[in-house]
Structures are given as structure tokens and as C-alpha cells.
N, CA, C and O of each residue as an XYZ file, in Angstrom:
464
protein
N     -29.835      9.711     -9.924
C     -29.836      9.537     -8.399
C     -31.420      9.731     -7.977
O     -32.112     10.609     -8.493
N     -31.937      8.774     -6.939
C     -33.102      8.921     -6.551
C     -33.280     10.174     -5.417
O     -32.331     10.581     -4.748
N     -34.428     10.623     -5.333
C     -34.419     11.850     -4.261
C     -34.221     11.344     -2.810
O     -33.609     12.017     -1.981
N     -34.774     10.103     -2.527
C     -34.719      9.604     -0.971
C     -34.498      8.242     -1.235
O     -34.925      7.619     -2.208
N     -33.738      7.772     -0.224
C     -33.352      6.400     -0.413
C     -34.321      5.654      0.411
O     -34.985      6.285      1.234
N     -34.486      4.289      0.273
C     -35.464      3.410      1.164
C     -34.509      2.596      2.113
O     -33.335      2.364      1.824
N     -35.126      2.182      3.275
C     -34.458      1.414      4.173
C     -34.127     -0.114      3.477
O     -35.086     -0.754      3.045
N     -32.966     -0.593      3.393
C     -32.531     -1.632      2.802
C     -31.738     -1.370      1.600
O     -31.228     -2.352      1.059
N     -31.558     -0.281      1.121
C     -30.899      0.059     -0.050
C     -29.466      0.085      0.175
O     -28.985      0.544      1.211
N     -28.706     -0.444     -0.864
C     -27.176     -0.366     -0.660
C     -26.784      0.732     -1.624
O     -27.173      0.768     -2.792
N     -25.994      1.617     -1.064
C     -25.565      2.772     -1.679
C     -23.906      2.896     -1.703
O     -23.175      2.148     -1.053
N     -23.517      3.787     -2.417
C     -22.047      4.036     -2.302
C     -21.811      5.527     -1.807
O     -22.372      6.446     -2.404
N     -21.155      5.720     -0.945
C     -21.120      7.197     -0.376
C     -19.761      7.357      0.333
O     -19.122      6.477      0.911
N     -19.428      8.740      0.164
C     -18.099      9.187      0.925
C     -18.354      9.331      2.266
O     -19.321      9.977      2.671
N     -17.351      8.631      3.191
C     -17.530      8.796      4.548
C     -16.560      9.831      5.070
O     -16.545     10.170      6.253
N     -15.785     10.303      4.186
C     -14.916     11.419      4.794
C     -15.769     12.590      4.911
O     -16.772     12.733      4.212
N     -15.315     13.586      5.947
C     -14.171     13.447      6.745
C     -14.523     12.530      7.933
O     -15.700     12.467      8.288
N     -13.585     11.824      8.561
C     -13.826     10.905      9.595
C     -12.608     11.148     10.782
O     -11.587     11.804     10.576
N     -12.897     10.585     11.847
C     -11.825     10.720     12.945
C     -11.827      9.404     13.659
O     -12.819      8.674     13.666
N     -10.707      9.114     14.257
C     -10.590      7.976     15.246
C     -10.913      6.687     14.493
O     -10.424      6.391     13.403
N     -11.749      5.985     15.154
C     -12.003      4.625     14.584
C     -13.149      4.665     13.472
O     -13.439      3.638     12.859
N     -13.654      5.622     13.281
C     -14.652      5.806     12.059
C     -14.350      5.181     10.611
O     -13.202      5.072     10.180
N     -15.191      4.888     10.090
C     -15.067      4.337      8.667
C     -14.585      5.667      7.545
O     -15.114      6.779      7.570
N     -13.745      5.358      6.823
C     -13.297      6.534      5.965
C     -13.460      5.919      4.352
O     -13.633      4.738      4.051
N     -13.361      6.985      3.506
C     -13.327      6.768      2.135
C     -14.753      6.497      1.619
O     -15.765      6.391      2.311
N     -14.652      6.403      0.250
C     -16.013      6.022     -0.327
C     -16.043      4.580     -0.164
O     -15.081      3.814     -0.227
N     -17.416      4.266      0.082
C     -17.527      2.645      0.510
C     -18.992      2.337      0.292
O     -19.700      3.296     -0.016
N     -19.543      1.173      0.401
C     -21.029      0.804      0.255
C     -21.360      0.848      1.684
O     -20.551      0.538      2.558
N     -22.700      1.283      1.937
C     -23.319      1.346      2.963
C     -24.729      0.796      2.804
O     -25.203      0.773      1.668
N     -25.462      0.339      3.860
C     -26.998     -0.072      3.746
C     -27.598      1.127      4.619
O     -27.184      1.556      5.696
N     -28.671      1.542      3.869
C     -29.734      2.507      4.628
C     -30.269      1.754      5.572
O     -30.574      0.592      5.305
N     -30.473      2.278      6.821
C     -31.227      1.634      7.879
C     -32.296      2.603      8.458
O     -33.018      2.152      9.347
N     -32.449      3.717      8.101
C     -33.642      4.499      8.505
C     -34.658      4.581      7.626
O     -34.413      4.576      6.420
N     -35.862      4.662      8.070
C     -37.139      4.437      7.146
C     -37.286      5.688      6.327
O     -36.561      6.678      6.433
N     -38.467      5.522      5.361
C     -38.499      6.582      4.617
C     -38.941      7.993      5.242
O     -38.415      9.074      4.975
N     -39.909      7.796      6.044
C     -40.347      8.888      6.658
C     -39.253      9.738      7.372
O     -39.325     10.962      7.269
N     -38.169      9.127      8.142
C     -37.122      9.786      8.735
C     -36.244     10.472      7.753
O     -35.791     11.597      7.962
N     -35.994      9.735      6.608
C     -35.238     10.301      5.462
C     -35.815     11.565      4.770
O     -35.090     12.474      4.364
N     -37.112     11.563      4.666
C     -37.714     12.540      4.050
C     -37.741     13.933      5.015
O     -37.313     15.025      4.640
N     -38.281     13.680      6.216
C     -38.588     14.766      7.278
C     -37.070     15.376      7.614
O     -36.879     16.592      7.624
N     -36.123     14.515      7.857
C     -34.832     15.056      8.231
C     -34.071     15.573      7.249
O     -33.277     16.463      7.550
N     -34.154     15.176      6.069
C     -33.184     15.386      4.907
C     -31.741     14.803      5.293
O     -30.675     15.247      4.866
N     -31.915     13.637      6.254
C     -30.647     13.082      6.489
C     -30.934     11.547      6.619
O     -31.991     11.227      7.164
N     -30.190     10.689      6.223
C     -30.378      9.407      6.257
C     -29.593      8.678      7.086
O     -28.440      9.104      7.144
N     -29.854      7.606      7.828
C     -28.944      6.651      8.640
C     -28.459      5.612      8.020
O     -29.293      4.933      7.422
N     -27.096      5.190      7.962
C     -26.649      4.310      7.290
C     -25.549      3.612      8.186
O     -25.088      4.091      9.222
N     -25.165      2.258      7.547
C     -24.294      1.623      8.333
C     -23.399      1.143      7.167
O     -23.932      0.631      6.182
N     -21.739      1.324      7.259
C     -21.097      0.941      6.391
C     -20.847     -0.516      6.143
O     -21.112     -1.323      7.034
N     -20.389     -0.882      5.071
C     -20.118     -2.478      4.798
C     -18.634     -2.596      4.620
O     -17.969     -1.813      3.942
N     -18.166     -3.610      5.261
C     -16.624     -3.810      5.281
C     -16.514     -5.264      4.664
O     -17.483     -6.022      4.707
N     -15.281     -5.648      4.075
C     -15.010     -6.921      3.533
C     -14.421     -7.568      4.516
O     -14.252     -8.760      4.257
N     -13.976     -7.162      5.738
C     -13.250     -7.912      6.698
C     -14.239     -8.719      7.731
O     -15.241     -8.219      8.242
N     -13.797     -9.988      7.935
C     -14.716    -10.558      8.937
C     -13.851    -10.954     10.121
O     -13.054    -11.892     10.119
N     -14.115    -10.077     11.196
C     -13.340    -10.166     12.564
C     -14.017    -10.796     13.486
O     -13.573    -10.957     14.622
N     -15.294    -11.268     13.051
C     -16.068    -12.019     14.019
C     -16.727    -11.186     15.022
O     -17.219    -11.754     15.997
N     -16.810     -9.834     14.908
C     -17.512     -8.787     15.589
C     -19.019     -9.131     15.864
O     -19.709     -9.414     14.885
N     -19.576     -9.129     17.087
C     -20.916     -9.327     17.036
C     -21.896     -8.406     16.605
O     -23.084     -8.720     16.533
N     -21.460     -7.274     16.311
C     -22.374     -6.318     15.672
C     -22.236     -6.186     14.086
O     -22.858     -5.357     13.422
N     -21.516     -6.931     13.676
C     -21.425     -7.346     12.305
C     -22.391     -8.173     11.487
O     -22.330     -9.393     11.642
N     -23.191     -7.724     10.719
C     -24.169     -8.612     10.184
C     -23.693     -9.139      8.570
O     -23.740     -8.353      7.623
N     -23.314    -10.330      8.442
C     -22.965    -10.957      7.199
C     -24.145    -10.771      6.072
O     -25.335    -11.025      6.261
N     -23.626    -10.328      4.996
C     -24.608    -10.296      3.826
C     -25.028    -11.609      3.350
O     -25.990    -11.730      2.592
N     -24.250    -12.722      3.822
C     -24.453    -14.117      3.652
C     -24.392    -14.397      2.136
O     -23.501    -15.149      1.742
N     -25.228    -13.882      1.279
C     -25.190    -14.167      0.024
C     -24.875    -12.804     -0.730
O     -25.297    -11.699     -0.389
N     -23.822    -13.164     -2.126
C     -23.386    -12.006     -2.700
C     -24.647    -11.336     -3.176
O     -25.537    -12.081     -3.584
N     -24.852    -10.029     -3.182
C     -25.839     -9.135     -3.444
C     -25.453     -8.192     -4.788
O     -24.636     -7.271     -4.790
N     -26.223     -8.645     -5.885
C     -26.061     -8.052     -7.046
C     -26.272     -6.486     -7.251
O     -27.390     -5.973     -7.221
N     -25.230     -5.858     -7.437
C     -25.468     -4.568     -7.650
C     -25.708     -3.893     -9.091
O     -25.289     -4.538    -10.052
N     -26.266     -2.805     -9.311
C     -26.277     -2.172    -10.676
C     -25.026     -1.771    -11.152
O     -24.223     -1.023    -10.593
N     -24.899     -2.503    -12.556
C     -23.621     -2.088    -13.211
C     -22.217     -2.554    -12.500
O     -21.133     -2.140    -12.911
N     -22.327     -3.329    -11.549
C     -20.849     -3.780    -10.920
C     -21.100     -5.388    -10.507
O     -22.110     -6.082    -10.624
N     -20.067     -5.626    -10.094
C     -20.157     -7.260     -9.503
C     -20.898     -7.326     -8.310
O     -21.282     -6.278     -7.790
N     -21.152     -8.425     -7.805
C     -21.833     -8.723     -6.765
C     -20.877     -8.257     -5.646
O     -19.655     -8.266     -5.795
N     -21.564     -7.804     -4.390
C     -20.922     -7.362     -3.159
C     -21.058     -8.426     -2.005
O     -22.150     -8.950     -1.783
N     -20.085     -8.695     -1.371
C     -20.225     -9.514     -0.239
C     -19.553     -8.866      1.050
O     -18.542     -8.199      0.829
N     -19.965     -8.972      2.314
C     -19.110     -8.396      3.176
C     -19.961     -8.310      4.726
O     -20.746     -9.216      5.006
N     -19.793     -7.456      5.438
C     -20.476     -7.419      6.862
C     -20.661     -6.022      7.040
O     -19.777     -5.194      6.819
N     -22.023     -5.706      7.514
C     -22.593     -4.444      7.881
C     -22.135     -4.055      9.155
O     -22.252     -4.853     10.084
N     -21.653     -2.995      9.328
C     -21.269     -2.531     10.731
C     -22.036     -1.855     11.399
O     -22.046     -0.631     11.271
N     -22.890     -2.525     12.300
C     -23.819     -1.654     13.094
C     -23.453     -0.778     14.086
O     -24.291      0.010     14.525
N     -22.222     -0.796     14.545
C     -21.626      0.061     15.443
C     -21.227      1.321     14.703
O     -21.071      2.331     15.389
N     -21.064      1.388     13.550
C     -20.621      2.568     12.770
C     -21.877      3.392     12.177
O     -21.707      4.134     11.209
N     -22.986      3.262     12.708
C     -24.336      3.946     12.425
C     -24.063      5.318     12.279
O     -23.710      5.938     13.282
N     -24.170      5.928     11.146
C     -24.122      7.534     10.796
C     -25.578      7.971     10.271
O     -26.354      7.208      9.693
N     -25.794      9.166     10.531
C     -26.807      9.967      9.798
C     -25.852     10.980      8.854
O     -24.927     11.685      9.256
N     -26.298     10.858      7.628
C     -25.496     11.666      6.554
C     -26.488     12.243      5.708
O     -27.605     11.737      5.610
N     -26.150     13.270      5.092
C     -26.783     13.925      3.994
C     -26.370     13.404      2.610
O     -25.487     13.922      1.926
N     -27.023     12.437      2.299
C     -26.800     11.612      1.069
C     -26.719     12.564      0.012
O     -25.764     12.433     -0.754
N     -27.595     13.581     -0.207
C     -27.658     14.317     -1.470
C     -26.244     15.121     -1.320
O     -25.576     14.976     -2.344
N     -25.704     15.794     -0.497
C     -24.618     16.514     -0.408
C     -23.393     15.578     -0.610
O     -22.341     16.016     -1.077
N     -23.538     14.400     -0.278
C     -22.371     13.519     -0.459
C     -22.383     12.730     -1.731
O     -21.519     11.882     -1.950
N     -23.407     13.012     -2.621
C     -23.486     12.336     -3.825
C     -23.556     11.071     -3.976
O     -22.924     10.397     -4.790
N     -24.475     10.645     -3.045
C     -24.650      8.938     -2.825
C     -25.294      8.329     -4.201
O     -26.054      8.939     -4.954
N     -24.877      7.153     -4.340
C     -25.264      6.476     -5.550
C     -25.961      5.013     -4.835
O     -25.500      4.224     -4.010
N     -27.308      5.068     -5.582
C     -27.958      3.714     -5.285
C     -27.266      2.537     -6.203
O     -26.943      2.641     -7.386
N     -27.137      1.500     -5.429
C     -26.458      0.290     -5.954
C     -27.206     -0.950     -5.956
O     -26.897     -1.838     -6.750
N     -28.283     -1.106     -5.035
C     -28.909     -2.421     -4.933
C     -29.827     -2.346     -3.620
O     -30.042     -1.299     -3.010
N     -30.312     -3.537     -3.288
C     -31.078     -3.785     -2.104
C     -30.522     -5.019     -1.271
O     -29.942     -5.982     -1.774
N     -30.757     -4.861     -0.077
C     -30.519     -6.211      0.777
C     -31.632     -6.966      0.902
O     -32.715     -6.391      0.798
N     -31.599     -8.249      1.122
C     -32.745     -9.071      1.506
C     -33.601     -8.544      2.516
O     -33.179     -7.666      3.269
N     -34.783     -8.997      2.610
C     -35.646     -8.667      3.569
C     -35.247     -9.225      4.915
O     -35.555     -8.580      5.918
N     -34.550    -10.432      5.034
C     -34.067    -11.179      6.186
C     -32.939    -10.293      6.937
O     -32.883    -10.055      8.143
N     -31.974     -9.825      5.827
C     -31.068     -8.920      6.252
C     -31.506     -7.713      6.922
O     -31.062     -7.403      8.027
N     -32.410     -6.979      6.258
C     -32.966     -5.858      6.618
C     -33.574     -5.873      8.107
O     -33.358     -5.029      8.977
N     -34.390     -7.033      8.208
C     -34.881     -7.368      9.560
C     -33.809     -7.465     10.857
O     -33.868     -6.861     11.928
N     -32.887     -8.358     10.420
C     -31.764     -8.488     11.384
C     -31.129     -7.025     11.720
O     -31.135     -6.646     12.891
N     -30.608     -6.246     10.744
C     -30.011     -5.001     10.977
C     -30.963     -4.294     11.956
O     -30.505     -3.773     12.973
N     -32.323     -4.263     11.664
C     -33.341     -3.345     12.647
C     -33.346     -3.902     14.114
O     -33.441     -3.230     15.140
N     -33.230     -5.211     14.013
C     -33.324     -5.939     15.445
C     -31.925     -5.549     16.154
O     -31.941     -5.207     17.337
N     -30.899     -5.592     15.539
C     -29.693     -5.265     16.311
C     -29.304     -3.747     16.709
O     -28.680     -3.330     17.684
N     -29.862     -3.095     15.663
C     -29.849     -1.539     16.025
C     -30.863     -1.113     17.296
O     -30.523     -0.278     18.134
N     -31.981     -1.711     17.315
C     -33.039     -1.697     18.341
C     -32.336     -2.123     19.762
O     -32.313     -1.369     20.735
N     -31.844     -3.262     19.747
C     -31.050     -3.911     20.809
C     -29.870     -3.148     21.230
O     -29.428     -3.505     22.322
N     -29.357     -2.362     20.755
C     -28.321     -1.372     20.963
C     -28.723     -0.317     21.596
O     -27.949      0.219     22.389
N     -29.935      0.170     21.393
C     -30.335      1.739     21.874
C     -31.395      1.384     22.838
O     -31.608      2.299     23.634
N     -32.184      0.249     23.022
C     -33.253      0.024     24.019
C     -32.723     -0.595     25.400
O     -33.513     -0.830     26.315
């Protein structure tokens, strides 16, 4: 496991415990915070990936299967509305791959649009 994850990394992490409409269980997620935030806070902002296409405007299609280390390719939708700060070390997150620069840019744009 690497010490700090980078923006755009795909990880596998346990989202439990969760409540209400929050994502649960161990699943893939995309790191959306930058390296400075991750290092200074010892937390990392992530958005979970779902396989369900419900046409929700805050879901970013991975568009092309992303090849992951030691597993098959992943497809799905990054859920911007489920943004969470997690201690990835305590949750034993595993690095699995990286999204394209275009997807990383789109995620950043949508997150900024939601908070500005």
C-alpha cells in the first residue's frame, strides 16, 4: 500500500459504517483531493463508483473501462454527491488504478460547481 494516494487514483475502500442514503460496503472510489490536502490532513476526499446508470446529473461516466491492477476492467459512474473524507490508512484502502486526465478534470469541475 502506498503512503498517500494521488488525485485520480482508483482505490478499493470500505465505506461502512454508513447511514441513510450513503454508499455502504467495500467498493471502488476515485480520489478527488490533491496530494497536499491528503498529506496535511491525513484524510483523503473520495467519491464512490457505482455500476448503476440512473441518469443522475452528478454522476460522471468513466466512459471507457479502466484497467485495474490484478483485476478486470471497471466501468461505472463516479458519484459526486457522495463525496466523503476518509482515513484511507485506517480503512485499509488499496490502490487499483487511475482515471484518465479528462475524467479527473471533469470530476474537479463538477465538485467546484457544487460548492461555489
